[in-house]
MARDOKOL-113854 format. One line per field, with one value per residue (C-alpha): residue number from 1; x, y, z. Coordinates in Angstrom, 3 decimals, padded with zeros to 6 digits, m for minus. Layout:
# MARDOKOL-113854
num c(NUM:...)
east c(X:...)
north c(Y:...)
up c(Z:...)
This chain:
# MARDOKOL-113854
num c(1:2:3:4:5:6:7:8:9:10:11:12:13:14:15:16:17:18:19:20:21:22:23:24:25:26:27:28:29:30:31:32:33:34:35:36:37:38:39:40:41:42:43:44:45:46:47:48:49:50:51:52:53:54:55:56:57:58:59:60:61:62:63:64:65:66:67:68:69:70:71:72:73:74:75:76:77:78:79:80:81:82:83:84:85:86:87:88:89:90:91:92:93:94:95:96:97:98:99:100:101:102:103:104:105:106:107:108:109:110:111:112:113:114:115:116:117:118:119:120:121:122:123:124:125:126:127:128:129:130:131:132:133:134:135:136:137:138:139:140:141:142:143:144:145:146:147:148:149:150:151:152:153:154:155:156:157:158:159:160:161:162:163:164:165:166:167:168:169:170:171:172:173:174:175:176:177:178:179:180:181:182:183:184:185:186:187:188:189:190:191:192:193:194:195:196:197:198:199:200:201:202:203:204:205:206:207:208:209:210:211:212:213:214:215:216:217:218:219:220:221:222:223:224:225:226:227:228:229:230:231:232:233:234:235:236:237:238:239:240:241:242:243:244:245:246:247:248:249:250:251:252:253:254:255:256:257:258:259:260:261:262:263:264:265:266:267:268:269:270:271:272:273:274:275:276:277:278:279:280:281:282:283:284:285:286:287:288:289:290:291:292:293:294:295:296:297:298:299:300:301:302:303:304:305:306:307:308:309:310:311:312:313:314:315:316:317:318:319:320:321:322:323:324:325:326:327:328:329:330:331:332:333:334:335:336:337:338:339:340:341:342:343:344:345:346:347:348:349:350:351:352:353:354:355:356:357:358:359:360:361:362:363:364:365:366:367:368:369:370:371:372:373:374:375:376:377:378:379:380:381:382:383:384:385:386:387:388:389:390:391:392:393:394:395:396:397:398:399:400:401:402:403:404:405:406:407:408:409:410:411:412:413:414:415:416:417:418:419:420:421:422:423:424:425:426:427:428:429:430:431:432:433:434:435:436:437:438:439:440:441:442:443:444:445:446:447:448:449:450:451:452:453:454:455:456:457:458:459:460:461:462:463:464:465:466:467:468:469:470:471:472:473:474:475:476:477:478:479:480:481:482:483:484:485:486:487:488:489:490:491:492:493:494:495:496:497:498:499:500:501:502:503:504:505:506:507:508:509:510:511:512:513:514:515:516:517:518:519:520:521:522:523:524:525:526:527:528:529:530:531:532:533:534:535:536:537:538:539:540:541:542:543:544:545:546:547:548:549:550:551:552:553:554:555:556:557:558:559:560:561:562:563:564:565:566:567:568:569:570:571:572:573:574)
east c(m006.122:m005.057:m005.433:m002.204:m002.417:m002.095:000.895:m001.417:m002.778:000.646:000.697:003.935:007.621:010.683:013.177:016.137:015.254:012.432:010.261:006.568:003.889:000.303:000.211:m002.711:m004.812:m003.370:m005.080:m004.477:m003.381:m006.915:m008.356:m005.935:m007.039:m010.697:m010.318:m011.253:m008.689:m005.945:m006.553:m005.761:m002.409:001.000:001.869:m001.382:m001.011:002.511:001.144:m001.510:000.816:003.483:001.291:m000.847:002.251:003.138:m000.390:m000.526:002.513:000.149:m001.233:002.203:002.556:002.642:005.473:007.629:009.427:008.088:011.313:010.678:007.750:009.874:012.574:009.954:008.491:011.934:012.977:010.088:010.540:014.174:013.086:010.831:013.077:016.489:015.453:012.965:014.990:018.107:016.201:014.766:018.097:020.009:017.089:017.157:020.946:021.608:018.298:019.974:016.818:015.180:018.467:018.935:015.347:015.687:018.862:017.199:014.199:016.343:018.676:015.654:017.356:014.031:011.423:008.917:009.129:008.038:005.193:004.102:004.008:002.101:m000.475:m000.666:m000.784:m004.196:m004.230:m007.213:m008.063:m011.216:m012.279:m011.910:m009.238:m006.550:m003.776:m000.342:002.570:006.080:006.948:004.174:005.698:009.099:011.474:010.946:007.223:007.830:010.442:007.945:005.322:007.791:008.806:005.140:005.022:008.064:006.627:003.281:004.975:007.110:004.430:001.794:004.158:005.367:001.788:000.686:003.841:003.216:m000.369:000.754:003.507:001.015:m001.481:001.187:002.278:m001.273:m001.621:m005.010:m005.256:m006.287:m009.010:m010.156:m010.047:m010.591:m007.023:m007.471:m010.720:m009.029:m006.167:m008.597:m010.713:m007.748:m006.012:m009.030:m009.540:m005.894:m006.155:m009.329:m007.760:m004.631:m006.754:m008.654:m005.449:m003.875:m007.053:m007.338:m003.642:m004.154:m007.156:m005.010:m001.846:m003.283:m001.341:001.429:002.693:001.700:004.215:006.945:006.291:008.270:011.476:010.926:009.033:007.047:003.309:001.826:m000.726:m000.645:m001.729:m004.438:m003.058:m006.298:m007.733:m005.132:m002.313:m003.801:m003.721:m000.325:003.080:003.916:000.723:001.541:004.740:003.576:m000.055:m000.371:001.659:m000.908:m002.065:001.125:000.668:m003.037:m002.390:000.348:m002.235:m004.787:m002.274:m000.931:002.470:005.589:007.438:004.912:005.260:009.059:009.152:006.545:008.673:011.731:009.800:008.469:011.978:013.141:010.353:011.357:014.979:013.657:011.862:014.899:017.516:015.532:012.352:013.232:016.495:014.669:011.821:014.355:016.195:013.112:010.837:013.177:014.898:011.669:011.322:013.527:014.049:011.551:012.578:011.235:013.373:016.515:015.980:015.353:018.532:020.619:019.326:019.434:022.678:025.514:028.956:028.292:025.059:023.086:020.722:022.587:026.227:027.270:027.623:024.287:023.304:023.335:020.014:019.956:023.569:023.842:026.226:028.061:031.141:033.881:034.609:031.163:030.603:026.863:027.437:030.039:027.814:024.848:027.035:028.477:024.998:023.941:027.056:026.225:022.677:024.036:026.305:023.365:021.366:023.868:024.524:021.004:018.869:015.087:012.891:011.054:013.826:014.406:010.696:010.746:013.819:012.081:008.917:010.984:012.507:009.141:007.684:010.642:010.135:006.356:005.494:008.769:009.666:005.989:005.602:008.636:007.216:003.767:005.161:007.464:004.507:002.393:004.928:008.349:009.517:012.545:014.055:013.843:016.311:019.113:021.000:019.784:017.323:020.323:021.638:018.152:017.469:020.941:020.423:016.967:018.260:020.774:018.239:015.587:018.002:019.285:015.730:014.730:017.878:017.419:013.810:014.787:017.842:015.884:013.072:015.729:017.033:013.527:013.143:016.432:015.250:011.766:012.885:011.674:012.498:009.318:007.379:004.698:002.149:001.303:m002.355:m001.834:000.050:002.289:005.382:005.033:008.571:007.680:004.957:007.456:009.821:006.888:006.073:009.675:009.674:006.542:008.260:011.295:009.001:007.365:010.792:011.669:008.408:009.273:012.717:011.169:008.592:011.151:013.458:010.572:009.520:013.046:013.340:010.328:010.988:014.773:016.721:014.762:011.378:012.721:013.752:010.518:012.384:009.232:008.447:011.610:012.551:010.337:012.853:013.009:010.245:008.423:005.280:003.353:003.379:002.085:004.589:006.282:004.800:002.782:000.695:m001.004:m000.991:m001.069:001.251:002.883:005.279:002.384:000.492:003.253:006.335:005.999:005.488:008.970:007.929:005.089:007.512:009.804:006.861:006.474:010.196:010.484:007.193:006.453:003.067:004.844:006.706:003.422:001.769:004.778:004.772:001.077:001.704:004.606:002.471:m000.435:001.918:003.153:m000.432:m001.267:001.898:000.805:m002.768:m002.079:001.304:001.839:m001.673:m002.603:000.682:000.155:m003.322:m002.030:000.912:m000.487:m004.242:m006.305:m003.284:m003.492:m005.176:m007.970:m007.526:m004.751:m004.977:m005.637:m008.473:m010.017:m010.079:m011.597:m014.314:m014.911:m015.216:m017.503:m019.833:m019.833:m020.731:m023.492:m024.873:m024.778:m026.475:m029.147:m029.792:m030.137:m032.558:m034.685:m034.799:m035.856:m038.611:m039.842:m039.847:m041.973:m044.462:m044.772)
north c(030.564:026.937:025.465:023.989:020.552:020.342:018.497:015.742:015.299:014.654:010.914:010.450:010.819:011.188:008.337:010.676:013.865:012.663:015.534:014.875:015.773:014.996:012.493:013.176:010.458:009.140:007.436:003.962:003.242:002.141:005.385:007.426:005.660:006.432:009.992:012.719:015.099:012.488:011.539:015.123:015.052:014.103:011.162:009.339:010.015:008.595:005.412:005.001:005.663:003.253:000.240:000.939:000.672:m002.586:m003.904:m002.965:m005.116:m008.088:m006.844:m007.402:m011.015:m012.140:m009.727:m009.719:m012.941:m014.733:m014.280:m010.515:m010.954:m013.002:m010.316:m007.581:m009.266:m010.030:m006.406:m005.111:m007.909:m006.859:m003.228:m004.298:m006.598:m005.110:m001.495:m000.905:m003.252:m001.106:002.124:000.701:m000.823:002.479:004.237:001.794:001.996:005.727:007.412:007.960:008.059:010.822:012.761:012.638:013.701:016.545:017.794:017.791:019.762:022.140:022.952:023.364:021.299:019.843:022.494:020.726:017.661:019.606:021.210:017.848:016.301:019.206:019.259:015.513:013.995:013.720:014.034:014.016:015.208:013.819:012.549:015.940:016.644:019.083:020.763:019.184:021.542:020.200:022.962:021.817:018.389:016.994:015.836:012.154:012.383:014.181:011.571:008.828:010.496:010.557:006.974:005.965:007.403:005.351:002.227:002.599:002.796:m000.293:m002.441:m001.655:m002.591:m005.675:m006.940:m005.987:m007.387:m010.692:m010.821:m010.065:m012.677:m015.302:m014.475:m014.785:m018.174:m019.426:m022.893:m024.096:m027.891:m029.853:m031.571:m030.695:m033.650:m034.178:m033.089:m029.815:m029.037:m029.773:m027.376:m024.621:m024.940:m025.103:m022.264:m019.954:m020.730:m019.932:m016.663:m015.674:m016.561:m014.545:m011.522:m011.750:m012.184:m009.093:m007.082:m008.180:m007.474:m003.914:m003.546:m004.485:m002.588:000.565:002.768:003.525:m000.031:m001.074:001.451:000.653:003.850:002.749:002.973:006.763:007.587:005.907:006.075:005.867:003.203:m000.542:m002.534:m005.085:m008.109:m009.958:m011.546:m012.940:m012.049:m014.471:m017.229:m017.023:m015.404:m012.525:m013.174:m010.681:m012.560:m016.117:m016.924:m013.638:m015.276:m018.039:m015.857:m016.738:m020.452:m020.273:m018.477:m021.016:m023.799:m021.916:m021.104:m024.677:m023.293:m024.671:m021.485:m019.411:m021.781:m021.684:m017.916:m017.644:m019.756:m017.636:m014.403:m015.750:m016.718:m013.183:m011.816:m014.035:m012.893:m009.297:m010.160:m011.796:m009.231:m005.986:m006.144:m008.535:m006.756:m003.421:m004.882:m006.270:m002.942:m000.823:m003.084:m005.753:m003.322:m002.271:m005.475:m006.314:m009.815:m010.663:m011.927:m015.355:m015.444:m014.331:m016.997:m019.666:m018.710:m018.852:m022.323:m023.936:m022.531:m022.882:m024.391:m026.481:m028.160:m026.545:m028.552:m027.232:m026.255:m023.254:m025.729:m026.560:m030.206:m032.084:m031.934:m034.562:m034.225:m030.481:m029.260:m032.590:m032.685:m035.355:m035.030:m036.204:m039.941:m039.714:m037.484:m039.862:m042.877:m041.310:m040.366:m043.890:m045.435:m043.191:m044.223:m047.879:m047.297:m045.679:m048.652:m051.048:m048.941:m049.666:m053.316:m054.640:m054.497:m054.268:m051.824:m054.356:m054.874:m051.150:m050.524:m053.105:m051.399:m048.012:m049.461:m050.734:m047.313:m045.589:m047.865:m047.101:m043.369:m043.247:m046.109:m046.569:m042.950:m042.078:m044.610:m043.172:m039.643:m040.810:m042.544:m039.616:m037.246:m039.371:m040.622:m039.183:m042.603:m041.505:m039.068:m041.687:m043.891:m041.274:m039.496:m036.050:m034.410:m033.056:m036.580:m037.849:m035.062:m035.330:m039.050:m038.426:m035.834:m038.290:m041.108:m038.846:m037.366:m040.827:m042.026:m038.917:m039.056:m042.746:m042.223:m039.526:m041.465:m044.667:m042.802:m041.366:m044.892:m046.110:m043.166:m044.120:m047.672:m046.634:m043.885:m044.336:m042.097:m041.270:m044.422:m045.524:m046.461:m042.879:m041.861:m038.246:m037.646:m040.746:m040.268:m036.465:m035.229:m031.541:m032.646:m034.991:m032.041:m029.998:m032.745:m032.876:m029.080:m029.290:m031.984:m029.762:m026.905:m029.212:m030.215:m026.529:m025.882:m028.700:m027.220:m023.796:m025.197:m027.215:m024.214:m021.956:m024.477:m024.657:m020.868:m020.611:m023.647:m023.542:m026.641:m026.917:m027.198:m029.205:m031.995:m031.752:m030.306:m029.466:m033.217:m033.767:m030.468:m028.759:m026.254:m024.179:m021.557:m022.077:m020.197:m021.345:m018.748:m018.717:m016.709:m017.194:m020.042:m021.139:m018.027:m019.668:m023.359:m025.082:m027.838:m026.864:m029.816:m032.292:m030.380:m029.457:m031.148:m034.027:m031.959:m033.024:m036.675:m036.011:m033.995:m037.031:m039.098:m036.673:m036.630:m040.431:m040.917:m043.750:m044.596:m046.672:m043.603:m041.685:m044.361:m044.516:m040.705:m040.785:m043.499:m041.527:m038.373:m040.148:m041.558:m038.024:m036.775:m039.633:m038.912:m035.289:m036.180:m038.883:m037.802:m034.083:m032.669:m034.440:m033.301:m029.699:m029.609:m031.159:m028.755:m025.483:m025.890:m022.977:m021.378:m024.024:m022.602:m024.723:m023.676:m021.875:m018.545:m020.133:m022.300:m019.516:m017.140:m019.828:m020.418:m016.681:m016.241:m019.278:m017.770:m014.448:m016.202:m018.169:m014.964:m013.172:m016.113:m016.202:m012.477:m012.926:m015.825:m013.790:m010.854:m013.142:m014.635:m011.182:m010.048:m013.053:m012.327:m008.723)
up c(001.718:002.019:005.503:006.873:008.516:012.292:013.749:015.003:011.472:009.941:009.278:007.328:008.183:005.980:006.320:005.888:007.791:010.026:008.792:009.345:006.817:005.883:003.045:000.709:m000.874:m004.121:m007.023:m008.399:m011.951:m012.852:m011.442:m013.542:m016.701:m015.944:m014.598:m017.099:m015.623:m015.559:m019.187:m020.189:m018.395:m019.739:m017.394:m018.167:m021.860:m021.757:m020.104:m022.778:m025.718:m024.408:m023.727:m026.821:m029.005:m027.249:m027.709:m031.398:m032.160:m032.057:m035.377:m036.908:m035.797:m039.409:m040.237:m037.124:m036.148:m033.090:m031.175:m031.245:m028.863:m026.463:m026.474:m026.067:m022.991:m021.541:m022.061:m019.977:m017.441:m016.939:m016.791:m013.921:m011.940:m012.795:m013.489:m010.706:m008.519:m008.930:m008.275:m005.066:m004.035:m004.255:m002.584:000.311:000.688:000.355:m000.584:m003.963:m006.081:m004.030:m003.811:m007.585:m008.185:m005.670:m007.326:m010.759:m009.498:m007.436:m010.323:m012.611:m015.301:m016.424:m015.649:m017.896:m015.618:m012.560:m014.505:m015.921:m012.457:m010.905:m013.698:m014.225:m010.739:m009.107:m005.317:m002.992:000.503:002.088:m001.330:m003.056:m005.657:m004.527:m006.549:m006.352:m005.705:m005.282:m002.793:m000.460:000.181:001.205:m001.502:m000.575:m001.322:m004.618:m005.614:m004.800:m006.998:m009.909:m009.132:m009.420:m012.930:m013.940:m012.293:m014.065:m017.465:m016.802:m015.145:m017.778:m020.597:m018.753:m018.473:m021.990:m023.604:m021.828:m023.101:m026.645:m026.411:m025.175:m027.931:m030.626:m029.295:m028.744:m030.261:m031.470:m031.154:m034.238:m032.208:m028.721:m026.351:m022.635:m021.832:m023.734:m021.928:m018.606:m019.460:m020.469:m017.337:m014.943:m016.802:m016.652:m012.965:m012.230:m014.137:m012.273:m008.922:m009.746:m010.710:m007.424:m005.396:m006.976:m006.420:m002.801:m002.211:m003.485:m001.191:001.803:000.879:m000.647:m003.046:m000.540:m000.105:m003.641:m004.994:m002.438:m000.493:002.564:000.513:000.577:003.783:006.511:006.994:010.469:011.259:010.912:007.894:008.573:006.744:006.158:003.030:000.658:003.078:005.593:003.006:001.284:001.870:m000.482:m002.483:m005.244:m006.035:m005.322:m006.129:m008.016:m010.758:m011.205:m014.092:m015.962:m015.454:m016.233:m019.504:m020.283:m019.992:m022.076:m024.806:m024.649:m025.552:m023.927:m024.884:m022.906:m019.948:m019.796:m020.226:m017.453:m015.118:m015.911:m015.300:m012.008:m010.899:m011.738:m009.559:m006.624:m007.013:m006.883:m003.648:m002.049:m003.100:m002.943:m000.876:001.947:002.919:003.037:005.111:007.595:007.632:008.306:010.343:011.695:014.048:015.686:017.716:020.701:022.104:024.828:028.257:027.296:024.158:026.018:028.688:026.062:024.191:027.358:028.220:024.792:023.414:025.925:025.722:028.817:029.855:027.062:024.877:021.837:021.582:019.487:016.580:015.021:014.955:011.696:009.816:007.085:005.879:006.461:009.194:009.037:011.255:010.812:014.545:015.690:015.720:015.039:011.991:010.568:011.245:009.437:006.500:006.235:006.338:003.440:001.499:002.215:000.930:m002.237:m002.901:m002.439:m004.911:m007.677:m006.836:m006.182:m009.319:m009.360:m007.504:m005.269:m002.701:m002.340:m001.781:001.042:002.496:002.327:003.907:006.836:007.509:007.022:009.722:011.990:011.452:011.760:014.134:016.015:016.685:016.972:019.794:021.602:021.321:022.450:025.558:026.259:026.082:028.433:031.004:030.189:029.005:026.968:029.458:032.232:030.357:030.645:033.388:032.324:029.919:027.975:027.282:026.443:023.968:022.418:021.804:020.368:017.888:016.450:016.086:014.567:012.027:011.048:010.436:008.475:006.345:005.557:004.499:002.008:000.807:000.207:m001.539:m003.868:m004.505:m005.383:m007.779:m009.424:m010.103:m011.223:m013.595:m017.168:m020.107:m022.042:m021.112:m023.567:m020.890:m019.883:m020.128:m021.220:m024.477:m024.684:m026.828:m026.729:m025.966:m025.318:m022.890:m021.228:m020.666:m019.365:m016.886:m015.651:m015.264:m013.103:m011.034:m010.496:m009.411:m006.833:m005.508:m005.230:m003.363:m000.963:m000.285:000.331:002.753:004.715:004.978:006.034:008.689:010.109:010.039:012.360:014.566:014.764:015.756:018.999:017.285:014.346:016.741:018.801:021.766:023.703:023.938:025.959:027.592:030.149:031.590:028.378:028.115:024.866:023.892:020.844:018.065:014.499:012.500:009.150:007.154:010.210:009.823:006.847:007.784:011.166:009.966:006.666:006.761:006.779:004.072:001.609:003.025:000.567:m002.590:m003.668:m003.520:m005.964:m008.059:m008.152:m009.418:m012.331:m013.045:m013.032:m014.930:m012.501:m011.049:m008.418:m007.150:m007.090:m004.941:m002.599:m002.329:m001.366:001.266:002.767:002.779:004.475:007.115:007.847:008.199:010.577:012.579:012.901:013.848:016.439:017.848:017.407:017.768:021.055:022.587:021.434:022.965:026.186:026.524:025.158:025.709:024.415:022.746:019.996:016.912:015.450:011.812:009.945:008.166:004.779:006.060:008.134:005.151:002.914:005.524:005.815:002.045:001.852:004.439:002.577:m000.680:001.070:002.608:m000.764:m002.487:000.214:m000.268:m004.025:m003.558:m001.135:m003.540:m006.394:m004.224:m003.165:m006.819:m007.859:m005.076:m006.238)
């Protein structure tokens, strides 16, 4: 007689009914391919047949046109992002997937499906295989089990079709030079890193989260987001796709690269439209605003005497209001700069102009912040902290906007279409387009980082409010992008500048980008960091999540190497 689980042992709860049940151990896709029992079952056999057919198409590369392999990969990519995305979307909204599955099983329209699942799914309890019976589990769990089967078919074919596509488009260079060797080495390293990141992500998430289990039911207990999750946000969808870019470098095919970028963009759209809304729906409601947060909101956002009105301040040229003098002034200065860009020829004058504003931003504003931190210099010049901070916000935004505007002007004057003085592949138009594409990706990364920084800091932190305001409670936290880096703006906030250097094909822009980046790092080191230590003391984190994990892995590698060396020495002695 089968022993029923105690109420205290039930670790899962239905999202729809709230019914609690004991979730058994499930197997991974790799385990199913290596399990003797699983190999005899219909679901596993379907996996193998499907991706074997996809893999065997590589043998017909001389018969089938090349575009077939692109369409084949795109088909499975859309099956992943659009197909699985739609299934998860309707499941999150109305539990439609589990309801439809339950109706099919209840009406016994596909009796063979129920039998195939019961005979083909391998479950475990305390490491021992147990029989799977649909009647023993809630409908949501059974629907998730069937969903896993569908996901395995799609994901396996998505991966295999990409490999086949890359092999077909692999280009063997006529002669291997230094650039080719560099591409191979970097590509293989990226592929190895992506494989490790996916493996480590699965270690952290387990089968439940790997297969989007929380769209169907909730599992008690907290995930320990260590390893790769301490280093990068959404690692499966971000650095996990380094494999695509690594294989693009190894294949040296621009077609593979552009298809990889498109597939990665599709995956990020899947994250934004499907996963993130569900995460906010399920887990975002669990937290309530703290007393500190409520007090901060009441002090910073008030119609009268608040540090911010209900209207957000202008950041760069966003939130511009024609009724605010400072906004109009900043806008007119940018227009004036744009006119100068078209009337004054030559890049030298514009570089001098940019250097002047960079000095104002780094040295001038840095000095004000330093003196404000040490003796309250800036606030003493005004009748109230509100007026002082309001004036500071306008000056800071003007300086920041002018720096970006003038850098854009310099890029305009330094732009060169396919210059002949490039070191790598001069006169190679496809490589030139590849370089511009990489530049655009870096600009996109910069925009993402800046937005992520503002999302965490808000307007108050963006304008360094804690330098000027002491009455607003502000506790240092490391959430969002700050979970991975202590100062992401200083580390990656100038990626767009380097991207502009690639787009313009200008060494001058690259040097200027490096100088601007170094000035930002110095600003962070000598202005921001001393203030943070002074104000927050021991709450300031020494290293970020990325650096701490790298140090941890380095120590583990050193310990493993030391063990191997000791074993070798002991073997020689014997």
